[in-house]
C-alpha positions in Angstrom: 0.0 0.0 0.0 1.4 3.4 -1.0 1.7 6.2 1.5 -0.9 8.2 -0.4 -3.4 5.3 -0.3 -2.7 4.7 3.4 -3.4 8.4 4.2 -6.6 8.3 2.1 -7.7 5.1 3.9 -6.9 6.7 7.3 -8.8 9.8 6.3 -11.8 7.8 5.2 -11.9 5.9 8.5 -11.4 9.1 10.6 -14.0 10.9 8.6 -16.6 8.5 10.0 -16.4 10.4 13.3 -16.6 13.9 12.0 -20.3 14.4 12.7 -21.4 16.3 9.6 -20.0 17.7 6.3 -18.7 20.8 7.9 -16.9 18.8 10.6 -15.5 16.6 7.8 -14.2 19.7 6.0 -12.7 21.1 9.2 -11.0 17.8 10.0 -9.6 17.5 6.4 -8.1 21.0 6.7 -6.5 20.2 10.0 -5.2 16.9 8.8 -3.7 18.5 5.7 -2.0 21.2 7.8 -0.6 18.7 10.3 0.6 16.4 7.5 2.3 19.3 5.8 4.0 20.2 9.1 5.3 16.6 9.4 6.5 16.6 5.8 8.5 19.7 6.5 10.3 17.9 9.4 8.5 19.9 12.2 6.9 18.7 15.4 3.2 19.2 14.9 2.5 20.1 18.6 5.2 22.7 18.7 4.1 24.3 15.4 0.4 24.2 16.3 1.0 25.7 19.8 3.0 28.5 18.4 0.6 29.2 15.5 -2.4 29.3 17.8 -0.7 31.5 20.3 0.3 34.0 17.6 -3.2 34.1 16.2 -5.0 34.4 19.5 -2.6 37.0 20.9 -2.9 39.1 17.7 0.9 38.9 17.2 0.2 37.7 13.6 -2.3 39.9 11.7 -4.6 38.6 9.0 -2.3 39.8 6.2 0.6 37.9 7.8 -1.0 34.5 8.0 1.2 33.2 5.2 4.1 33.5 7.6 2.6 30.7 9.7 2.6 28.1 6.9 4.9 25.3 7.8 7.7 26.1 5.3 7.7 29.8 6.1 7.5 29.1 9.9 10.5 26.7 9.6 12.5 29.2 7.6 11.9 31.9 10.2 12.9 29.5 13.0 16.1 28.6 11.2 16.9 32.3 10.5 16.4 33.0 14.2 18.7 30.1 15.2 21.4 31.2 12.8 21.2 34.8 14.0 21.5 33.7 17.6 24.5 31.6 16.8 26.1 34.4 14.9 25.5 36.8 17.8 26.9 34.4 20.3 30.1 34.0 18.2 30.4 37.8 17.8 30.1 38.2 21.6 32.9 35.7 22.1 35.3 37.7 19.9 
């Protein structure tokens, strides 16, 4: 069984518990986001916690939501890590 067919089979099984069509669509969106996060090598819980905190707190505005997509979020974290490492090396000199 291919990965795609395994995911589809899993989605079909889980969709049985969604309640109605709207619930199914919501579940599909969440499942897609979390699978995208995993495919980008991120921890889904860490990503989701940070994204929800940023949205709820207003730290990320509606026109900045693209920054929370997994690949953009990952790039921003890597840039922060690289800057922190560079700053630490600069302080040591």
